[in-house]
C-alpha positions in Angstrom: 7.6 -1.2 -26.5 7.2 -3.7 -29.3 3.4 -4.1 -29.0 1.5 -0.9 -29.9 -1.2 0.4 -27.7 -4.8 0.1 -28.9 -5.9 3.2 -30.8 -8.8 3.8 -28.4 -6.3 4.0 -25.5 -3.7 6.0 -27.3 -6.3 8.5 -28.2 -7.1 9.4 -24.6 -3.5 9.9 -23.4 -3.8 13.7 -23.4 -7.0 13.5 -21.3 -5.4 10.9 -18.9 -2.5 13.3 -18.4 -4.8 16.2 -17.6 -6.7 14.1 -15.1 -3.6 12.8 -13.4 -2.0 16.3 -13.1 -5.3 17.7 -11.7 -5.3 15.0 -9.0 -1.6 15.7 -8.3 -2.3 19.5 -7.9 -5.1 18.8 -5.4 -3.8 16.0 -3.0 -6.0 14.9 -0.2 -5.1 12.7 2.8 -6.3 9.5 4.4 -10.1 9.4 4.5 -10.5 13.1 3.9 -11.0 12.8 0.1 -14.1 14.9 -0.8 -12.8 16.3 -4.0 -11.0 13.2 -5.3 -13.9 10.7 -4.5 -16.5 13.1 -6.0 -14.6 13.4 -9.3 -14.1 9.6 -9.4 -17.8 9.0 -8.9 -18.9 11.7 -11.4 -16.6 10.2 -14.1 -17.8 6.6 -13.5 -21.4 7.8 -13.9 -20.5 9.8 -17.1 -18.8 6.7 -18.5 -22.2 4.9 -18.2 -21.4 2.6 -15.3 -24.3 0.4 -14.2 -24.0 1.3 -10.5 -21.9 3.8 -8.5 -21.7 3.6 -4.7 -20.1 6.4 -2.7 -19.1 6.6 0.9 -17.9 3.0 1.3 -15.4 2.9 4.1 -16.0 6.6 4.7 -14.9 8.0 1.3 -14.3 4.9 -0.9 -16.1 4.6 -4.3 -17.3 1.5 -6.0 -18.3 1.3 -9.6 -20.1 -1.7 -11.1 -19.8 -2.5 -14.8 -21.5 -5.4 -16.5 -20.1 -7.1 -19.6 -21.7 -7.6 -23.0 -24.0 -10.4 -21.7 -25.3 -8.4 -18.7 -24.9 -8.8 -14.9 -23.0 -11.8 -13.5 -25.3 -14.3 -11.8 -22.7 -15.5 -9.3 -19.4 -14.5 -7.7 -17.6 -16.8 -10.1 -18.1 -14.1 -12.8 -17.3 -11.1 -10.8 -13.8 -9.5 -10.2 -12.6 -6.5 -8.3 -10.1 -4.0 -9.6 -8.6 -1.6 -7.1 -6.8 1.8 -7.0 -5.8 3.9 -4.1 -6.6 7.6 -4.0 -4.9 9.2 -0.9 -1.7 11.4 -0.8 1.0 11.8 1.9 1.8 14.5 4.4 5.0 15.5 2.6 6.0 18.9 1.3 6.6 18.6 -2.4 9.9 19.5 -4.0 9.4 18.1 -7.5 9.4 21.5 -9.2 6.6 20.5 -11.5 4.3 23.2 -12.9 1.4 21.1 -11.6 2.9 20.7 -8.1 0.7 20.4 -5.1 -1.3 23.5 -4.3 -1.8 22.3 -0.7 1.3 23.0 1.5 2.6 20.0 3.3 0.7 17.5 1.1 1.7 15.7 -2.1 1.1 12.6 -4.1 4.5 11.1 -3.3 3.5 7.5 -3.9 1.7 7.8 -7.3 -1.8 7.2 -6.2 -2.8 10.0 -8.5 -1.5 7.8 -11.3 -3.1 4.7 -10.0 -6.5 6.4 -9.8 -6.1 7.8 -13.3 -5.1 4.5 -14.8 -8.1 2.7 -13.4 -10.4 5.5 -14.5 -8.9 5.3 -18.0 -9.6 1.5 -18.0 -13.1 2.2 -16.7 -13.8 4.5 -19.6 -12.3 2.1 -22.2 -14.2 -0.9 -20.8 -17.5 0.9 -20.4 -17.3 1.7 -24.2 -16.1 -1.8 -25.3 -17.8 -4.1 -22.7 -15.3 -6.7 -24.0 -15.7 -9.2 -21.1 -18.3 -11.6 -19.9 -19.3 -10.9 -16.3 -19.2 -8.0 -13.9 -16.3 -5.8 -12.9 -16.2 -4.0 -9.5 -14.0 -1.0 -9.7 -12.7 -0.1 -6.2 -11.3 3.4 -5.5 -9.9 3.2 -2.0 -9.1 5.9 0.6 -6.4 5.8 3.3 -3.9 3.3 1.9 -1.1 5.2 3.6 -1.4 3.9 7.1 -5.1 4.2 7.5 -6.1 0.7 6.5 -8.7 2.0 4.0 -9.0 -1.4 2.4 -10.1 -2.9 5.7 -12.5 0.0 6.3 -14.2 -0.8 2.9 -14.3 -4.5 3.8 -15.8 -3.7 7.2 -18.4 -1.5 5.5 -19.6 -4.6 3.6 -17.9 -4.2 0.2 -17.2 -7.9 -0.3 -20.6 -9.0 1.1 -22.5 -6.7 -1.2 -20.2 -7.4 -4.2 -18.7 -10.9 -3.7 -16.0 -11.6 -6.2 -13.8 -14.5 -7.3 -10.6 -12.5 -7.5 -9.1 -9.1 -6.8 -6.2 -7.2 -8.5 -4.2 -4.1 -7.9 -1.3 -2.2 -9.5 1.5 0.0 -8.1 4.0 2.0 -10.0 7.7 1.2 -9.5 10.5 3.8 -9.9 13.6 2.3 -11.5 11.6 -0.1 -13.7 11.4 1.2 -17.3 8.1 2.6 -18.5 6.2 -0.1 -20.5 7.6 -2.9 -18.4 5.7 -4.9 -15.8 6.7 -7.2 -12.9 5.3 -9.4 -10.1 6.5 -11.1 -7.0 5.3 -14.7 -6.7 3.9 -15.4 -3.3 4.8 -13.0 -0.5 5.2 -9.6 -2.3 5.1 -7.0 0.5 5.8 -7.4 4.2 3.4 -6.9 7.1 3.8 -3.7 9.0 3.1 -3.4 12.7 4.2 -0.5 14.9 5.0 -0.8 18.6 6.1 1.4 21.5 8.3 0.5 24.4 8.0 2.5 27.7 11.0 2.1 30.1 10.5 3.6 33.6 13.1 4.0 36.3 14.1 6.5 38.9 15.6 9.8 37.7 17.9 12.2 39.4 20.9 14.4 39.1 23.4 13.3 36.5 26.3 13.9 38.9 24.8 11.3 41.3 23.9 8.4 39.0 24.3 5.9 41.9 21.1 7.3 43.3 19.1 6.6 40.2 17.8 3.7 38.2 18.7 4.9 34.8 16.1 4.1 32.1 18.4 5.4 29.4 20.9 2.7 30.2 18.1 0.1 30.3 16.7 1.4 27.0 20.1 1.2 25.3 20.5 -2.4 26.4 17.0 -3.2 25.0 17.9 -1.7 21.7 21.0 -3.9 21.5 19.1 -7.0 22.6 16.4 -6.4 20.0 19.0 -6.8 17.3 19.2 -10.5 18.2 15.5 -11.3 17.5 15.9 -11.7 13.8 19.5 -13.1 13.9 18.9 -15.6 16.6 15.1 -16.0 17.0 13.8 -16.2 13.4 14.4 -19.1 11.0 17.1 -17.8 8.5 14.8 -18.8 5.6 12.1 -16.5 6.9 12.5 -12.8 6.1 11.9 -10.3 8.9 13.0 -6.9 10.1 12.7 -5.4 13.6 13.8 -1.7 13.8 13.8 0.7 16.7 13.2 4.1 15.0 12.8 6.6 17.8 14.1 7.1 21.3 12.9 10.0 23.6 14.0 10.5 27.1 14.9 13.6 29.2 15.4 17.2 28.1 18.3 18.4 30.2 22.1 18.0 30.1 22.4 17.2 33.8 19.2 15.2 34.7 18.7 11.5 34.3 15.0 11.1 33.4 12.4 8.8 35.0 11.1 7.6 31.7 12.2 6.7 28.1 9.9 6.0 25.2 10.9 4.1 22.1 9.1 3.4 18.8 9.7 0.8 16.2 8.3 -1.5 13.5 8.1 -5.2 12.7 8.1 -6.4 9.1 7.6 -10.0 8.1 6.0 -12.1 5.4 4.2 -14.4 7.8 1.6 -13.6 10.5 3.0 -16.5 12.6 6.5 -15.1 12.4 5.1 -11.7 13.4 3.4 -13.2 16.5 6.7 -14.9 17.5 8.7 -11.7 17.1 6.3 -9.8 19.3 6.4 -12.4 22.0 10.2 -12.3 22.0 10.2 -8.5 21.9 8.0 -8.4 25.0 10.2 -10.9 26.8 13.4 -9.0 26.0 11.9 -5.7 27.2 10.7 -7.2 30.5 13.8 -9.2 31.4 16.4 -6.6 30.2 14.7 -3.8 32.1 14.6 -6.0 35.2 18.4 -6.4 35.0 18.8 -2.7 35.5 16.1 -2.5 38.3 13.8 -0.7 35.9 10.5 -1.7 34.2 9.6 -1.8 30.5 6.4 -2.6 28.8 5.6 -3.2 25.2 2.5 -1.3 24.0 0.3 -2.1 21.0 0.3 -0.2 17.7 -1.3 3.2 17.3 -2.8 2.1 14.0 -4.2 -1.1 12.5 -1.3 -3.5 11.6 -1.0 -4.4 8.0 -0.7 -8.1 7.1 1.7 -9.4 4.5 0.6 -9.0 0.8 0.6 -12.5 -0.6 -0.1 -13.1 -4.3 -2.1 -16.2 -5.1 -0.7 -18.6 -7.7 -3.6 -18.9 -10.2 -4.4 -15.2 -10.1 -0.7 -14.4 -10.6 -0.6 -16.4 -13.8 -3.7 -14.6 -15.0 -2.1 -11.2 -14.3 1.1 -12.4 -16.0 -0.9 -13.4 -19.1 -2.4 -9.9 -19.3 1.0 -8.3 -18.8 2.6 -10.4 -21.5 -0.2 -9.7 -23.9 0.2 -5.9 -23.4 4.0 -5.6 -23.1 5.4 -8.7 -24.7 7.1 -11.5 -22.7 10.5 -9.8 -22.9 9.1 -6.8 -21.0 7.6 -8.8 -18.1 9.4 -10.1 -15.0 8.0 -12.8 -12.9 11.0 -13.1 -10.6 11.0 -9.8 -8.7 12.2 -10.0 -5.1 9.8 -9.3 -2.2 9.8 -5.8 -0.7 9.8 -5.1 3.0 7.5 -2.2 2.6 3.8 -2.8 3.2 0.5 -2.4 1.3 -3.0 -2.5 2.6 -4.3 -4.4 -0.5 -3.1 -7.2 1.8 -6.5 -7.0 3.7 -8.3 -7.8 0.4 -6.0 -10.6 -0.4 -6.7 -12.2 3.0 -10.4 -12.5 1.9 -10.2 -13.0 -1.8 -7.5 -14.6 -4.0 -5.7 -12.1 -6.3 -2.5 -10.5 -7.5 -0.7 -7.2 -6.9 1.6 -6.2 -9.7 4.1 -3.5 -10.5 4.2 -1.2 -13.6 7.4 0.7 -14.6 7.6 4.4 -13.7 11.0 4.9 -15.3 14.0 6.8 -13.9 12.2 8.9 -11.3 12.8 9.7 -7.6 11.8 7.0 -5.2 8.4 6.5 -3.6 7.7 8.8 -0.6 10.4 11.2 -1.7 9.6 14.9 -1.9 10.9 15.0 -5.4 8.9 12.0 -6.6 6.4 12.4 -9.5 4.3 9.8 -11.3 5.5 9.4 -14.9 2.6 10.3 -17.2 4.0 8.1 -20.0 3.2 5.1 -17.8 -0.5 5.9 -17.8 -1.6 4.2 -21.1 0.4 1.1 -20.3 -1.5 0.8 -17.0 -4.8 1.3 -18.8 -3.9 -1.3 -21.4 -3.0 -3.8 -18.6 -6.4 -3.3 -16.8 -8.3 -3.6 -20.1 -6.5 -6.8 -21.1 -6.8 -8.2 -17.6 -10.6 -7.8 -17.8 -10.6 -9.9 -21.0 -8.3 -12.5 -19.4 -10.1 -12.9 -16.1 -13.6 -12.7 -17.6 -13.3 -14.1 -21.1 -16.3 -14.0 -23.4 
């Protein structure tokens, strides 16, 4: 790094590391975050926040901090900063001395680091109040498939605290520590799960002519589904349709009556997603009919995630903060979109904002049992949040 960290941030690095490792040692899942959310709320109060609200979207926490001139009188002077808190149902294999103490659970996506970085910024900004307006700090549950952001929105977060912009950070393995990046426009894909149920007439495998084999029909559906993106989607639109599970029968010599399949659709456009689902339904119905079987497309078991789309003006504000903290040579504004999904997308559908990436160094990938958040990235994330507050709410 060519630009030194502020002394006030550098001084709290040991404490940030301790916080992060404590969160890592005690991972909690989805909405079941009693310890994590309690600690977050306690720290915000200890920092002198003007208001702390618990239980938003079940276990979300909101902290309200006013700048040097007092509370903002309108949404034009209020901004939301967000971090996610939940872990994943993965058995940890990092070998760290502070590894998960809860079997089958671990912080495999770095939300322990995200929470710590935003808490560090909360402490720094509560001391400095070096902005003009009001910051709403959002600590969110259930990012990993539970649509916690939508739950907080449904619980009135944006009605109670209307804001002019919203920002979030995610660590990125493979990007050097101290570097930042952003994707302009569509950054993360939508994610929608689906199930396909194929039904036929089972029977003895030695007498296939007396059956209507759902396995053959399912196999044809899998093949036909591969044409949706290649022949049904504009080549300039990015999309993925994947069949990820097939279950049918449990014997060597019996053709089953029923086959169930699971899959996912990923796009950067809700219109493209709707078109894909319509084509998927048509393929299921007509292909199954060819084999004298039936097939139906069933809805997702969880709330679909929309695409995460960065807004132009807010992206430029975020870039200005990144460049001020890291230097222009350590900031990329040309990152490619990612087909993974992110539930900050629900917020960005309501409020303009930007979702940026901070380098995690040469670590295992996200959702990998050997993954661990890189503690050396913590002060850089804190510095970004602190600078962003000054950029987005200048005095």
